[in-house]
C-alpha positions in Angstrom: -7.1 101.6 42.2 -5.0 98.9 43.8 -1.4 98.4 44.9 1.0 96.2 42.8 4.6 95.3 42.9 7.1 94.3 40.1 10.7 93.3 39.8 13.3 95.7 38.4 17.0 96.5 38.2 19.7 95.1 36.0 19.3 91.6 37.5 15.8 92.0 38.9 17.1 92.5 42.4 14.7 95.4 43.3 11.0 95.4 44.1 9.1 98.5 42.9 5.7 99.6 44.2 3.1 101.2 41.9 -0.6 102.2 41.9 -2.6 100.4 39.2 -6.1 101.0 37.8 -8.4 98.6 35.9 -10.3 99.6 32.8 -12.0 98.1 29.8 -10.9 98.6 26.2 -13.3 99.1 23.3 -14.0 95.4 23.1 -14.9 95.2 26.8 -11.7 93.3 27.8 -10.2 94.1 31.2 -6.9 95.9 31.1 -4.6 97.5 33.7 -2.7 100.7 33.5 -0.1 102.3 35.9 -1.4 105.4 37.7 1.8 106.2 39.6 5.2 104.7 40.2 5.9 105.1 44.0 9.6 103.8 44.0 11.7 101.0 45.4 10.2 99.0 48.3 13.4 98.9 50.2 13.7 102.7 50.2 10.1 103.3 51.0 10.2 100.8 53.9 13.1 102.5 55.7 10.9 104.9 57.7 8.0 102.4 58.0 8.8 98.6 57.8 5.0 97.9 57.2 4.8 100.4 54.4 3.5 98.0 51.8 0.9 96.4 54.1 -0.4 99.8 55.3 -0.6 101.0 51.7 -2.6 98.0 50.6 -5.0 98.3 53.6 -5.5 102.0 52.7 -6.7 101.2 49.2 -8.7 98.2 50.3 -10.5 100.4 52.8 -11.1 102.9 50.0 -12.6 100.1 47.8 -14.8 99.0 50.7 -16.1 102.5 51.1 -16.7 102.8 47.4 -18.7 99.5 47.5 -20.7 100.8 50.5 -21.6 104.0 48.6 -22.6 101.9 45.6 -24.9 99.8 47.8 -26.5 102.9 49.2 -27.0 104.3 45.7 -28.5 101.0 44.5 -30.9 101.0 47.5 -32.0 104.5 46.6 -32.6 103.4 43.0 -34.6 100.4 44.2 -36.8 102.7 46.3 -37.3 104.9 43.3 -38.3 101.9 41.2 -40.8 100.8 43.9 -42.5 104.2 43.7 -43.7 103.6 40.1 -47.5 104.2 39.7 -49.4 101.0 39.3 -51.7 102.3 36.7 -52.5 101.9 33.0 -50.4 104.9 32.2 -47.4 103.2 33.6 -47.3 101.0 30.5 -47.4 97.2 29.9 -45.2 94.5 31.4 -41.4 94.9 31.2 -39.4 92.5 28.9 -37.6 89.5 30.4 -34.1 88.9 28.8 -31.7 86.0 29.1 -28.1 86.5 29.8 -26.9 82.9 30.4 -25.3 83.0 26.9 -22.5 85.3 28.3 -21.1 82.2 30.1 -20.9 80.4 26.8 -19.6 83.5 25.1 -16.7 83.7 27.6 -15.7 80.1 26.7 -16.2 80.8 23.0 -14.1 84.0 22.9 -11.5 83.8 25.7 -11.0 80.1 26.3 -11.4 78.6 22.8 -10.9 81.8 20.7 -13.5 80.7 18.2 -14.4 84.3 17.5 -11.0 84.8 16.0 -11.4 81.7 13.8 -14.8 82.7 12.3 -13.7 86.3 11.8 -10.6 85.0 10.0 -12.8 82.7 7.8 -15.1 85.7 7.0 -12.3 88.1 6.1 -10.1 85.8 4.1 -12.1 82.9 2.7 -15.8 84.0 2.3 -17.8 86.8 0.7 -20.2 86.9 3.7 -21.5 90.4 4.2 -23.0 89.6 7.7 -21.2 88.9 11.0 -20.5 85.2 10.6 -19.2 84.8 14.1 -22.3 86.4 15.6 -24.7 84.1 13.7 -22.7 80.8 14.3 -22.1 81.5 18.0 -25.8 82.5 18.5 -27.0 79.3 16.8 -24.5 77.2 18.9 -25.5 78.9 22.1 -29.2 78.4 21.3 -28.6 74.7 20.7 -27.5 74.5 24.4 -30.1 76.9 25.8 -33.2 76.1 23.8 -32.7 74.0 20.6 -35.0 74.6 17.7 -35.0 75.0 14.0 -33.1 77.9 12.3 -36.4 79.6 11.5 -37.5 79.5 15.2 -34.0 80.6 16.3 -34.2 83.6 14.1 -37.5 84.6 15.6 -36.2 84.1 19.2 -33.3 86.5 18.9 -35.0 89.4 20.7 -35.1 87.5 24.0 -31.4 88.0 24.8 -29.5 90.7 26.6 -27.0 92.5 24.3 -29.0 91.7 21.1 -26.3 89.2 19.8 -27.5 89.0 16.2 -29.4 92.3 15.7 -29.9 93.4 12.1 -29.0 90.0 10.4 -31.5 88.6 8.0 -32.9 85.0 8.0 -31.2 84.1 4.7 -27.8 84.8 6.4 -28.6 82.1 9.0 -29.0 79.5 6.3 -25.9 80.8 4.4 -23.8 80.4 7.5 -24.5 76.6 7.2 -22.9 76.6 3.8 -19.8 78.3 5.2 -19.7 75.8 8.1 -19.8 72.9 5.6 -17.1 74.4 3.4 -14.7 75.0 6.3 -15.6 72.1 8.6 -12.2 70.5 8.6 -10.4 73.8 9.4 -12.9 74.7 12.1 -12.6 71.3 13.8 -8.7 71.4 13.7 -8.8 74.8 15.3 -11.3 73.6 17.9 -9.1 70.7 18.8 -6.0 72.8 19.2 -7.9 75.2 21.5 -9.3 72.3 23.6 -5.9 70.6 23.9 -4.4 73.9 25.2 -7.2 74.1 27.8 -6.6 70.4 28.8 -2.8 70.7 28.8 -2.5 67.9 26.3 -0.8 67.4 22.9 -2.7 64.3 21.8 -5.3 61.8 22.9 -4.1 58.4 24.2 -7.5 56.8 23.9 -9.8 57.6 21.0 -13.4 56.5 21.3 -15.3 55.8 18.1 -18.9 55.0 17.5 -21.7 55.5 15.0 -25.3 56.6 15.4 -28.0 57.7 12.9 -30.6 60.4 13.0 -34.0 60.6 11.2 -35.7 63.2 9.1 -39.5 63.8 9.4 -40.1 63.4 5.7 -41.8 60.6 3.8 -39.4 60.4 0.8 -35.7 59.6 0.7 -33.2 61.6 -1.4 -33.2 58.8 -4.0 -37.0 59.0 -4.3 -36.8 62.8 -4.5 -33.9 62.8 -7.0 -31.9 65.1 -4.7 -28.2 64.3 -4.9 -25.7 65.6 -2.4 -24.6 69.0 -3.4 -20.9 68.0 -3.5 -21.6 64.7 -5.3 -20.4 65.9 -8.7 -17.1 67.2 -7.2 -16.5 63.9 -5.4 -17.4 61.9 -8.5 -14.9 64.0 -10.5 -12.2 63.3 -7.9 -12.9 59.5 -8.1 -12.7 59.6 -11.9 -9.3 61.4 -11.7 -8.0 58.9 -9.2 -9.3 55.9 -11.2 -7.6 57.3 -14.4 -4.3 57.9 -12.6 -4.3 54.4 -11.1 -5.1 52.7 -14.4 -8.6 51.6 -13.2 -10.0 53.6 -16.2 -8.2 54.4 -19.5 -8.8 56.7 -22.4 -11.0 54.1 -24.1 -13.5 54.5 -21.3 -14.3 58.1 -22.2 -16.0 59.7 -25.3 -14.8 62.9 -27.0 -16.6 65.1 -24.5 -14.9 63.3 -21.5 -18.0 61.3 -20.5 -17.9 57.7 -19.5 -18.9 55.4 -22.3 -20.4 51.9 -21.7 -17.7 49.3 -21.2 -16.8 46.7 -18.6 -14.3 49.0 -16.8 -16.8 51.8 -16.7 -19.4 49.4 -15.4 -17.1 48.3 -12.6 -16.3 51.9 -11.7 -20.0 52.9 -11.5 -20.7 49.8 -9.4 -17.9 50.9 -7.0 -19.3 54.4 -6.7 -22.8 53.0 -6.0 -21.3 50.9 -3.2 -19.6 53.9 -1.7 -23.1 55.5 -1.3 -21.9 59.1 -1.8 -24.7 60.2 -4.2 -27.6 60.4 -1.8 -27.5 61.2 1.9 -31.0 60.9 3.4 -31.7 57.2 2.9 -33.6 54.4 4.7 -31.5 51.9 6.6 -31.1 50.1 10.0 -32.3 52.7 12.5 -30.9 52.7 16.0 -34.1 54.5 17.2 -36.3 52.0 15.3 -37.5 54.7 12.8 -37.4 52.4 9.8 -40.1 54.3 8.1 -38.1 57.5 7.8 -34.9 58.5 5.9 -31.7 58.5 8.0 -28.2 59.9 8.0 -25.4 58.2 9.8 -22.9 60.1 12.0 -19.6 58.7 13.1 -18.3 60.5 16.2 -14.7 60.5 17.6 -14.2 61.8 21.1 -11.2 61.9 23.6 -11.1 60.6 27.2 -12.9 63.7 28.5 -15.8 63.1 26.2 -14.9 66.2 24.0 -15.4 65.7 20.3 -12.3 65.4 18.1 -14.1 65.0 14.8 -17.2 63.6 13.1 -18.1 62.2 9.7 -21.5 62.0 8.0 -22.6 59.1 5.8 -25.7 58.0 3.9 -28.4 56.4 6.1 -28.0 53.1 4.3 -24.2 53.0 4.5 -22.6 50.1 6.5 -20.8 51.3 9.6 -18.4 48.4 9.1 -17.3 49.8 5.8 -17.3 53.5 6.7 -15.0 53.0 9.7 -11.9 52.8 7.5 -12.8 56.0 5.7 -13.3 57.8 9.0 -10.0 56.6 10.6 -7.9 57.3 7.6 -9.3 60.8 7.4 -8.7 61.3 11.1 -5.1 60.2 10.7 -4.5 62.5 7.7 -6.0 65.6 9.4 -4.6 65.2 12.9 -1.6 63.0 12.4 -3.1 60.5 14.9 -0.8 57.6 15.6 0.2 55.3 18.5 -3.2 55.9 20.0 -5.8 53.2 21.0 -9.2 53.2 19.3 -12.0 52.1 21.6 -15.0 50.9 19.7 -18.2 48.8 20.2 -18.5 45.2 19.1 -20.7 46.3 16.3 -17.5 47.6 14.6 -15.4 44.6 15.5 -14.4 42.9 12.2 -11.1 41.4 11.1 -10.9 43.9 8.2 -11.3 46.9 10.6 -8.8 45.6 13.1 -6.2 45.0 10.3 -7.0 48.6 9.0 -6.3 50.1 12.5 -3.0 48.3 12.8 -2.0 49.4 9.3 -2.6 53.0 10.4 -0.3 52.6 13.4 -3.2 52.5 15.8 -4.1 50.1 18.6 -7.6 48.8 19.4 -9.8 47.9 22.3 -13.1 46.4 21.3 -15.9 44.2 22.6 -15.9 40.6 21.3 -19.1 38.5 21.2 -18.7 35.6 23.6 -21.2 33.6 21.5 -18.7 33.7 18.6 -15.7 32.3 20.5 -14.2 29.0 19.3 -14.6 25.8 21.4 -11.2 26.0 23.1 -11.7 29.6 24.2 -15.2 29.0 25.4 -14.0 26.1 27.5 -11.3 28.4 29.0 -14.0 31.1 29.7 -16.1 28.7 31.8 -13.0 27.3 33.6 -12.8 29.2 36.9 -9.0 28.7 37.1 -7.0 31.8 36.1 -9.6 34.4 36.9 -8.6 37.4 39.0 -11.3 38.6 41.4 -12.6 42.2 41.3 -13.2 43.4 44.8 -15.3 46.4 45.8 -16.0 47.3 49.4 -14.8 43.9 50.5 -17.2 42.0 48.2 -16.4 40.2 45.0 -18.5 41.8 42.2 -16.8 40.1 39.3 -13.6 38.6 37.8 -11.5 38.7 34.7 -9.1 36.4 32.9 -6.4 37.5 30.3 -5.5 35.2 27.4 -2.3 36.4 25.7 -1.6 35.9 22.0 -5.2 35.1 21.1 -6.0 35.0 17.4 -8.8 37.0 15.9 -9.8 35.0 12.8 -10.5 36.8 9.6 -12.2 35.6 6.4 -8.8 34.8 5.0 -5.6 33.9 6.8 -4.0 37.3 5.9 -6.7 39.0 8.1 -5.8 37.0 11.2 -4.6 39.2 14.1 -2.8 38.2 17.2 -4.0 40.1 20.2 -4.9 39.9 23.9 -8.4 38.5 24.9 -9.8 39.7 28.2 -12.7 37.6 29.5 -14.9 39.1 32.2 -17.7 38.0 34.5 -20.0 40.3 36.3 -22.7 39.3 38.8 -24.9 42.3 38.1 -24.7 41.7 34.3 -25.6 38.0 34.9 -28.7 39.0 36.8 -29.7 41.5 34.1 -29.0 38.9 31.2 -31.1 36.3 32.9 -34.0 38.7 33.5 -33.9 39.6 29.7 -34.0 36.0 28.8 -37.1 35.5 30.9 -38.8 38.4 29.2 -37.9 36.9 25.8 -39.3 33.5 26.8 -42.7 35.1 27.8 -42.7 37.1 24.6 -42.1 34.0 22.5 -44.9 32.1 24.2 -47.3 35.1 23.8 -46.5 35.3 20.1 -46.9 31.5 19.7 -50.4 31.8 21.2 -51.2 34.6 18.7 -50.1 32.4 15.8 -47.4 34.8 14.7 -44.8 33.8 12.1 -41.1 34.6 12.5 -37.9 34.2 10.5 -35.0 32.4 12.0 -32.7 34.9 13.7 -29.5 34.8 15.7 -30.2 37.8 18.0 -33.1 39.2 19.9 -36.1 37.3 21.2 -36.6 35.5 17.9 -33.4 33.6 18.4 -35.0 31.4 21.1 -38.2 30.8 19.1 -38.6 27.2 17.8 -39.8 26.7 14.2 -39.9 23.6 12.0 -38.6 25.3 8.9 -35.6 27.5 8.0 -37.9 30.1 6.4 -40.6 32.3 7.9 -43.0 30.0 9.8 -45.3 29.8 12.9 -43.6 29.6 16.3 -43.9 26.2 17.8 -42.5 27.1 21.2 -39.3 28.0 23.0 -36.1 26.4 21.8 -34.9 25.1 25.2 -31.5 24.1 23.9 -30.7 27.6 22.6 -32.2 29.2 25.7 -30.0 27.1 28.0 -26.9 28.0 26.0 -27.9 31.7 26.4 -28.4 31.3 30.1 -24.9 29.7 30.5 -23.4 32.8 28.8 -25.2 35.2 31.1 -22.8 37.6 32.9 -19.9 36.9 30.6 -18.3 39.4 28.2 -15.0 39.7 26.3 -12.7 42.4 25.0 -9.9 42.2 22.5 -6.8 44.5 22.8 -3.6 45.3 21.0 -1.3 48.3 21.3 -0.3 50.4 18.4 2.4 48.6 16.3 5.3 51.0 17.0 4.5 51.6 20.7 6.9 50.5 23.3 5.7 47.8 25.7 5.7 50.2 28.7 3.0 52.3 27.1 0.6 49.4 26.9 -2.5 49.4 29.1 -2.2 47.2 32.2 -4.5 44.1 32.1 -6.6 45.3 35.0 -7.3 48.6 33.3 -8.6 47.2 30.0 -12.1 46.6 31.1 -12.2 50.0 32.8 -11.0 51.7 29.7 -13.6 50.0 27.5 -16.3 50.9 30.1 -15.5 54.6 29.3 -17.0 53.9 25.8 -20.4 54.7 27.4 -19.2 58.3 27.2 -19.7 58.3 23.5 -23.2 56.9 24.0 -23.8 59.7 26.5 -22.6 62.2 23.9 -25.1 60.9 21.4 -27.9 61.1 24.0 -26.9 64.7 24.9 -26.9 65.7 21.2 -30.2 64.2 20.5 -32.0 65.1 23.8 -30.4 68.4 24.8 -28.9 69.9 21.6 -31.7 69.3 19.0 -29.6 67.0 16.7 -32.8 65.4 15.5 -35.2 65.6 14.0 -33.5 67.9 11.4 -35.4 70.7 9.7 -33.0 71.2 6.8 -32.8 69.1 3.7 -29.9 70.5 1.7 -26.9 68.1 2.3 -24.5 70.9 3.0 -26.9 72.4 5.6 -27.4 69.0 7.2 -23.6 68.7 7.8 -23.5 72.4 8.9 -26.2 71.7 11.4 -24.3 68.6 12.8 -21.2 70.8 13.1 -23.1 73.3 15.2 -24.3 70.5 17.5 -20.8 69.0 17.8 -19.3 72.3 18.8 -22.1 72.9 21.3 -21.4 69.4 22.7 -17.7 70.3 22.9 -18.4 73.5 24.8 -20.6 71.7 27.3 -18.1 69.0 27.9 -15.3 71.5 28.3 -17.4 73.4 30.8 -18.1 70.1 32.6 -14.4 69.4 32.8 -13.6 72.8 34.2 -16.3 72.3 36.8 -14.9 69.0 37.8 -11.4 70.4 38.0 -12.8 73.1 40.4 -14.5 70.3 42.4 -18.0 71.7 41.7 -19.2 69.1 39.2 -22.6 69.6 37.5 -24.5 67.4 35.0 -25.4 68.6 31.5 -29.1 69.0 32.7 -28.0 71.1 35.7 -25.8 73.3 33.5 -28.5 73.9 30.9 -31.1 74.6 33.7 -28.8 77.0 35.5 -27.9 78.9 32.3 -31.6 79.3 31.4 -32.3 80.6 34.9 -30.1 83.7 34.1 -32.8 86.2 33.3 -33.0 89.9 34.0 -35.6 92.7 33.7 -34.3 96.0 32.3 -35.8 99.0 34.0 -35.4 102.7 33.1 -35.2 105.0 36.1 -34.3 108.6 35.9 -32.7 108.1 32.5 -30.5 105.4 33.9 -30.9 101.7 32.8 -31.0 99.3 35.7 -31.2 95.5 35.6 -33.2 93.4 38.1 -32.1 89.8 38.2 -35.0 87.3 38.5 -35.6 83.6 37.9 -38.5 81.3 37.6 -38.1 78.4 40.1 -37.8 75.1 38.2 -38.2 71.7 39.8 -36.8 72.8 43.2 -38.4 69.8 44.8 -36.3 67.3 42.7 -34.9 64.6 45.0 -36.8 66.0 48.0 -40.3 64.7 47.1 -40.7 62.7 50.4 -39.9 65.6 52.7 -42.6 67.4 54.6 -43.3 71.1 53.9 -41.2 72.2 57.0 -38.4 69.8 56.1 -38.4 71.1 52.6 -38.2 74.7 53.7 -35.3 74.0 56.0 -33.4 72.1 53.3 -33.9 74.8 50.7 -33.0 77.5 53.2 -29.7 75.7 53.9 -29.0 75.3 50.2 -29.6 79.0 49.5 -26.8 79.8 51.8 -24.4 78.1 49.4 -23.4 79.5 46.0 -26.1 78.7 43.4 -25.3 76.6 40.3 -25.4 79.8 38.2 -22.9 81.5 40.4 -20.7 78.4 40.2 -20.8 78.6 36.3 -20.0 82.3 36.3 -17.0 81.9 38.6 -15.7 78.8 36.7 -15.3 80.7 33.4 -13.9 83.8 35.1 -17.1 86.0 35.3 -18.7 87.7 38.3 -22.4 86.9 39.1 -24.4 90.2 38.9 -26.1 91.4 42.1 -29.9 91.5 42.4 -30.0 95.1 41.1 -27.2 96.6 39.1 -26.8 99.5 36.6 -25.7 99.0 33.1 -22.0 99.6 33.8 -22.0 97.1 36.6 -23.9 94.6 34.5 -21.3 94.8 31.7 -18.5 94.4 34.2 -20.0 91.2 35.5 -20.6 89.8 32.0 -17.1 90.7 30.8 -18.4 93.1 28.0 -19.1 96.7 27.5 -22.8 97.3 27.5 -24.4 100.5 26.4 -28.0 101.7 26.5 -28.0 101.6 22.7 -27.0 98.0 22.2 -28.0 96.2 25.4 -31.7 96.0 24.6 -33.0 94.5 21.4 -34.4 97.2 19.1 -37.9 95.9 19.0 -38.2 95.9 22.8 -36.9 99.4 23.6 -40.4 101.0 23.6 -41.5 98.5 26.3 -39.2 100.2 28.9 
């Protein structure tokens, strides 16, 4: 019990004192109830001015005594456990269970309320006869803790405290991917609203957009297998209806059964559908991981300034990221009413058509611009030292920038020209790196020349400085010194183009000095791709059904969002941790269940992992002293527990205390996976 006060009276002029007690409801949520109303504080304090302080101390002392008795009881239980007979009759080894997923469950249920969303989907919009929320949350948590295929995840379910998916068959796991695909937009909208509430925001000012691709470990593409996307026929029907309504197709294009008949209009329509690349998903194309031998799928990801995903879009592996950007942005605007924001994108997406598309959709842009493609007048201004503003760090100039207002980004036709701000930058560290790369290229060209290798003329990569006598594939004759010198002159220079959203007031524009810093944050999206591929098992994919592929990607995106939100909370609490540290700490949360005198106890244990990291040069004594000092501080696992509002369990606790720490109600019946109960 504890002492609490509340306001009362007609105008809230009185303070009332009452005794309160905490308890958990049937779902394990902490609730409070009034045990006794003691009366008005001003009346109670007449005989003793320190009445409230004395009362609080009394119950604090009572709580301390209760804790002392619990500690003595726990010690007695530990002594009982140590008296086990070490013989064959004592049975085999005890199971080791993970409980780090309860940190993620706390975020899932209480911070993002995703459990409500999936329960609502199941009750109102699906015919699922299994616990959809349990399966989806388990798959998402496992992507963070130990990413594997669906088949492996199903087999790994018995290693977790609380048996989160007990009694659910393997087919239900795959079926959950169908439901994820079907309700993807609804799920992402709900996820975004929940995240914005946590961040205290209503909309993103900066939107970061980039595209990556992932490979499949299969020899044949979907075209070669004859495997269409499952929703292709539905999308084709939608395109036919739109074409008919717009007049692109008329009644003469269809036969009596409603099928397209050969005619010029129908041929043009089929050609347009083929260019959209919506029929097949897993296709070979330009691979960002140099896996040109395998089929790919492209993923366009949109994140906010904190690196938390807003949405994603999946395209065929051979689809052009230039052409798919307009589809992604228009869908983003339609679903989230995004406007007056600035889209930050890499130079690979910088085209006059995309820039005009962003402006048409009431969005600003901030993109990299190739300095090698600048016109002669702008190039001369870039090399002219006049007008540059120095960037000073720790008293030393590390770079400089120059702003050119009302610069024209040229399009293929005059209608695509866009007036914007050009920011030219020079960085000494970048110059050093660029020059080093050019030297490597030069050595590579000379090595390939000696080997008699042929090369096609190229405008990028090491081949661009290779000299050949013909404009087709030919043997390398040496290094093109003229091209090499031009590349050396550009070393260290970079450029950005910027324009605010059309309807935004001038005061909301980014200051010139902040443009480069804002663009630099684009590396967050590259970091997101690395996390999804390295930590969350985005690729290789072990599903081939197009709906399941998109469901798998949704699981990975939600897992990324949970990790990024947890990182943000840790940063706000001034206890920042990297993604690797978070995953390692969560995986260290392991416990051994022990049955003693018909009571279930939990002994916390952990396998030391890479505790010498960053301390490799220390002697054994120095290492011991350093680790001893660190262990006096809260562990990373304790930090994670406290950040989400949980209590780290003590080394040895009973089942009731364990449930209280994890924020759930644990019972002997459901805390241990069914297949492990006979091991206790």
